[in-house]
N, C-alpha and C positions, 0 to 999 in steps of 0.2 A: 492105513489099510482098512478096508471095509469088510464086514462079515456079520453073521448072525449066530447067536448061541442060544440054545434052549436052557432054561433053568432046571428042567426036569430030566432031560436026556442028553448025555454028552455025545456029540456027533461031529462029523467033519464040517467045519464052517463053510457056508455057502455064501455066494455074493448076494448082498441085500438088494432090495428093489429100490432103495433110495439111500441117500447119504444121511446117516443119523447125526443130527446136530448135537454138539456138546452143550449148547445153551438150552436152558430149561425154563418153562413157566412154572413158578412155584407159588403156592398159597396155602395157608393153614387149612383151608376147606378141601384141598385136593388130597385124595388118598395116596397119590404119588406124583412126582413132577412130570410135566408134559413137555417133550422136546419141542423146540421151535420148528416151524416149517422149514424144510431143507431150502437152502439159499437158491438152488437151481429152480425149484418150484416157484418161490417168491418172485424171482426175476421174470419168469414166464407169465405170471399173473399180471405183470405190468402191461401185457399185450391183450388183456381181456377187454371186451368179449372177442372170442375167436371169430365169431360170425355175427352179423347184425341180427337183432331180434326181429321175429315175424309177429306182427300184431294179429290177434285173433279176437274179433269182436262180433257182437250180435246176440240177441236173445238174452240180454243182461250179462253176457260174458265179456270180460275185459282182461286179456292175457297178452303178454309178450313172451314168445317162445324163442329162446336162444339155443340153436342146435348146430354146434355146441357153444357154450360160453367159455369153458376151460379148454385150452388147446389139447388135442388128442395125445400129444407127446408126453403130457404130464398127468392127464386125468386118471389113468389107472394107477399111476404111482401115488397120487394123492389118496386114492381109495385105500391102497395098502397102508399108507401112513396113518390115516385117520382110524382105520380098523385096529391097527397095531398099538398106537400110542395114546389113544383116549381111553378113559375108563367108562364102563357101561353098567347098566342095571337091568334086571328082569323084574319089572314092577308087578306086584300083586295088590289087588284092592278089592273092596266089597261094593256091590251095588244092591240097592233095596228097591224092589218093584213089587207092587201088589201084596205087600206084607211079607214078601219072601226075600231073604238075604242070600246072595251068591258070591262066591269067591271067583275073581277074574284074574287071569294071568295075561299080561300084555303079550301078544304074539310077535314080538320082536324085542331086540335090545335097545335101550334108550339112554340118553344122557342129556343134560341141559345146563346152560350157562347164561348168566345175565340177571338183571334186576329191573323192575319197572321204573317209570319216569319220576316217581316220588323220591327215589334214592339214586345214588351213583357210587361208583368206586373211585376213590381219590387217586392221586398220582402214586401214593404208597399202597394202593389196592385195599384201603380201608373203606368200609361201607359208611357213607355219610349222607345227610339229608341233601336233596337236590337243590333246595333253595338257600339254606343257611350254610352249607358246607360243614356242618358240625356232625360229629359221630352220632349215628342214629341210636335211639333207645332200644334196649334188648328186647322189648315187647313188641316191636313193630312187626316182626315176622315170626311165624311158628316154624318156618323152614329156615334153611341156611343157604342164602344165595351165594353163587360162585361166580367170580369174574371170568370173562372169556380168556382162555389161554391165547398166546400170541398166534398160534397156527390158525385159530378160528377168527381172531380179531383182524388179521391181515386180509382174510377173505371177506369179512364184513366191510372193511373200509373200501376195498376194491368195488364191491357190490354197490355201496352207497355212492361212490363216485360215478358209476355207470348209470344208476337209476335216478339219482337225485333224491332218494328217500333216506331215512335214518332208521336204524334198528337198535334195539337194546337186548335182544335175546337170540340165542342160537340153540335150536333143538336138533339133536342128532339121533337118527334111527338107524339101526343096523338090522337088515333083513338077512338072516344067516343062509336061508335057502328059500325054495318056492313055497314052503309051508308057512313062512312068516309073511304077514299081510297086515293091511289095515282096511276096515270096512268103510262103507260110505259115511261120510261126515262132512261138516264144513267148519272152518275156523272163523266162526262169527261171534265168538264170545264178547260180551259187553266190554270187557277190560281191554280189548283191542281197539275200541272206538269204532265209529261208523266207517264203512268202506275201508277196512284194513288192507295194507299192502304186505304181501308175503313173497319172499324170494326163496325158491325151492330148488336145490341142487341135487343132482344124481351123480354118484360115483360107483363104478363097478358094474354089476350086471345090468343089462337092459331089462326093464320091467314095464308091463302094461300099466297105464295110468288112465282110469276111466272117470268121466264126469257126467252127471245127469242133473237136469233142472229140477228144482224142488216143486214147481207148480205147472209149468208149461209142458205140453206134449210135443217136445222138439227132439230131434235126434241126439243121441248120446255123443259125447266127444271122446274119442279113443286115441290115445297117444302111446308111443313106445319111447320111453325116456332112456337115453343111452348115457354112458359115462361122460361127464363133462357138460351135459345139458342143464339148462336152468329155465324154470318157469317163473315169471313175475306175474303174480295174481293180484289184481287190484280192482278198484271200482266196486260194482255190485256182485262180483264173482262169488265171494263168500256168503253173502246174504241170500243169493238166489240159486246157487249151485252146490251140489255135493260132489265129493271126489273120493276115489278109493285106489288102493293097490291090491288087486285080488291075488289069491294063491295061484301058483303056476308050477307045473312039473317041468322037468328037463334040465339039461346040463347048464344052460345059460343062467337060470335063476339060482342054481346051486353054487354059482361063483360067489354069491353074496353081494349085497347092495348097501351102500351108505347114502342116506338122504339127510341133507343139512338144510334146515329152513331158518331164515332170519325173519324176525317179527319185532313188533314194537308194542309192548304192554304199557298201558297208560296208568294203571292204578295197582295198589297192593294185591288185590284179588288175583291179578294175572300172575304175579310171582308165586303166590301160594298154590295156584292151580298147576302151573308148569312143573314145580318141584314135586308136588304130590303125585302127579301122573307120569313123571319121567325119571324120578329118583326113588320116591317111596321110602320104605324102611328096610328093603332087602340088602343083600350083600353086593359088593363090587365085583365086576367081571373084567377080565382083560384077555385079549386075543393071545393064544399060545400057538406059535407058528409051527411047532413040531407036531402038536396034536391037531392042528387045523380046525380049531374051534375056540369059542369063548370058555374060559375056565374061571372059577372063583379065585379072587385075589385076596390074600391074607396080609393085613397090615403087619409090617415088621419082617415078613418073609421075603424070599427072593421074588423078583418080578419075572413073570414068564415073557417069552418073546425075544426079539433080537436086541442086542446091545452093541454099541460101537466098540470095536477092538482098538487097542492102542499098541503102538510099536514098542517092542521091548527095548 
């Protein structure tokens, strides 16, 4: 029998939006175990992409737009799953400009998994040197890299099979409503190497995705990314273009949006950067289905959100 129970409020169980797997991805770096992707979703992923990608090229832009990549029958269910079952952070950090220091709060919830090409996780999920296979020295990273849980790793492998690319990082953003956003930027950090390839998935609310050229006076690219869509950005897209997800009012944006991007970091600096700006030093958050929002999660306490019921 399936159902959902709140750890805070006792209420009549309601039918869950997906089958909660009894199998979990576990690791000492995880604040709590992450359920595996429901078998019904994993089976449907075998038929990805749902539609052939549309090439968008010109003026240094090199994109393949899958509309959608994930079948519509499971896209919203995968949104519910990722929002509920992953752990998130609300990162705060300081920036220093013109001799002035400012505290910045990231306007969305974030989490990240993976490690750069100089290291890898062994079959026992121990962090080892990529070349020697030996356990890495404790001083290699200031941060604590996390392996991809099964639910993200299976999506990564499907994406790699489709695109012919390889990825070692999964960055996850949760836009709780239309006030959560990301300003114009490009993912052109040196640690991604020249002409990086990034696969960007949307789950949940349809949100505007804007792009503008860094130098040329050419028309902006304006897309509305829906649940299950995927953008494969490659070539000179990152070096020549900026992209953003602007704030939006209305009921659609209020549904919440999950964005998952797969990337490939080449050197240690990429690992440090991704964990600094997507995990930071703040507390862990998890979706509470009865409160309909992210709430702080306390280690050792009850976990908010749905749990699989068992037959008596």
